[in-house]
C-alpha positions in Angstrom: 5.4 -1.5 -23.5 9.0 -1.9 -24.4 12.0 0.3 -23.5 11.8 2.6 -26.4 8.1 3.2 -26.0 8.6 3.9 -22.3 11.4 6.4 -23.1 9.1 8.1 -25.7 6.2 8.3 -23.2 8.3 9.7 -20.3 10.0 12.2 -22.6 6.7 13.5 -24.0 5.0 13.7 -20.5 8.1 15.4 -18.9 8.7 17.7 -21.9 12.3 16.7 -22.2 14.3 15.1 -25.0 14.3 11.3 -25.5 18.1 11.2 -24.7 17.5 13.0 -21.4 14.6 10.7 -20.5 16.7 7.6 -21.3 19.6 8.9 -19.1 17.2 9.4 -16.2 15.5 6.0 -16.5 18.9 4.2 -16.9 20.2 6.0 -13.9 17.1 5.1 -11.9 17.4 1.4 -12.7 21.1 1.4 -12.1 20.5 2.9 -8.6 17.8 0.2 -7.9 20.2 -2.5 -9.0 23.1 -1.1 -6.9 20.8 -0.9 -3.8 19.6 -4.4 -4.4 23.1 -5.7 -4.6 23.8 -4.2 -1.2 20.7 -5.7 0.2 19.0 -2.3 0.5 15.4 -1.2 -0.3 14.3 1.5 -2.8 10.8 2.9 -2.0 8.8 5.3 -4.0 5.8 6.6 -2.0 2.5 6.1 -3.8 4.0 3.5 -6.1 5.8 0.7 -4.1 9.2 -0.6 -3.1 11.9 -2.8 -4.6 13.7 -5.1 -2.2 15.6 -8.4 -2.3 14.7 -11.8 -0.7 17.0 -14.7 -0.1 16.1 -18.2 -1.4 17.6 -21.2 0.3 19.2 -24.0 -1.6 16.8 -26.9 -2.2 16.3 -30.0 -4.2 14.0 -29.9 -7.2 12.9 -32.4 -9.8 13.6 -32.6 -13.5 10.1 -32.6 -15.0 11.0 -34.9 -17.9 12.9 -37.5 -16.0 11.9 -37.0 -12.4 15.5 -37.0 -11.4 16.6 -34.9 -8.3 18.3 -31.7 -9.2 20.2 -29.4 -6.7 19.0 -25.8 -6.9 21.6 -23.4 -5.4 20.7 -20.6 -3.0 20.0 -17.3 -4.7 18.8 -13.7 -4.2 15.6 -12.6 -6.0 14.2 -9.1 -6.6 10.9 -8.4 -5.1 8.4 -5.5 -5.8 5.8 -4.7 -3.2 3.1 -2.3 -4.4 1.9 0.5 -2.1 -1.7 0.7 -0.9 -2.2 3.8 -3.0 -1.2 1.8 -6.2 -3.4 -1.1 -5.2 -6.4 1.2 -4.7 -5.7 2.9 -8.0 -5.6 -0.5 -9.8 -8.6 -1.8 -8.0 -10.7 1.4 -8.1 -13.7 1.2 -5.9 -16.0 3.1 -8.2 -19.6 2.8 -9.3 -19.0 -0.6 -10.9 -17.9 -2.1 -7.5 -20.9 -0.6 -5.7 -23.3 -2.0 -8.4 -21.6 -5.5 -8.0 -22.0 -5.3 -4.2 -25.7 -4.5 -4.5 -26.2 -7.4 -6.9 -24.4 -9.8 -4.6 -26.4 -8.5 -1.6 -29.6 -9.0 -3.5 -28.6 -12.6 -4.4 -27.7 -13.3 -0.7 -31.1 -12.0 0.3 -32.9 -14.2 -2.2 -30.8 -17.2 -1.1 -31.8 -16.6 2.6 -35.5 -16.4 1.7 -35.3 -19.7 -0.3 -33.5 -21.5 2.5 -36.1 -20.1 5.0 -38.9 -21.6 2.9 -37.2 -24.9 2.7 -36.7 -25.0 6.5 -40.3 -24.2 7.1 -41.4 -27.0 4.7 -39.2 -29.5 6.5 -40.7 -28.5 9.9 -44.2 -29.0 8.6 -43.4 -32.4 7.1 -41.8 -33.5 10.4 -44.9 -32.3 12.3 -47.2 -34.3 10.0 -45.1 -37.5 10.5 -45.2 -37.1 14.2 -49.0 -36.7 14.3 -49.5 -39.8 12.0 -47.4 -41.9 14.4 -49.6 -41.1 17.4 
C-alpha cells in the first residue's frame, strides 16, 4: 500500500475528506520524527511503539573487494509491536488447534515406534547373552 492508497483508505474509514486525512497522517509522522530526533518514544497502545536505537561505529567490508570500510555511528528507528498486535497477526484460531492436534498425534506415533525399537533391542541383547553361556 502506498501513500495515496493509505490516505484513501483512512479517509473512507474515518468519513473525512482525503485532504483532512492526509493532514492528520502527515502530522502524525512529523510528530513521530520529532520525538525520534529528541530520543523520545511514541507508543500507541494495542499497536506498538516507535523508538530510536544507537549504533556504534564499526569496521565493515566491501563485498566486492574485501577492503575494510569505516562505518560511522548512527541512530536508527525501531518499531516494537505490542502483544495485542502480535496476537492479532498470529491468531490462535481453529487452524492452530488443528495443527497442534496433528503434531501431538505425530509425537505419539513417534514415541510408539521408538518404544518398539527399544523392546526389539532388549530382546536381541537377551538372545546374545543366552547364546554366550
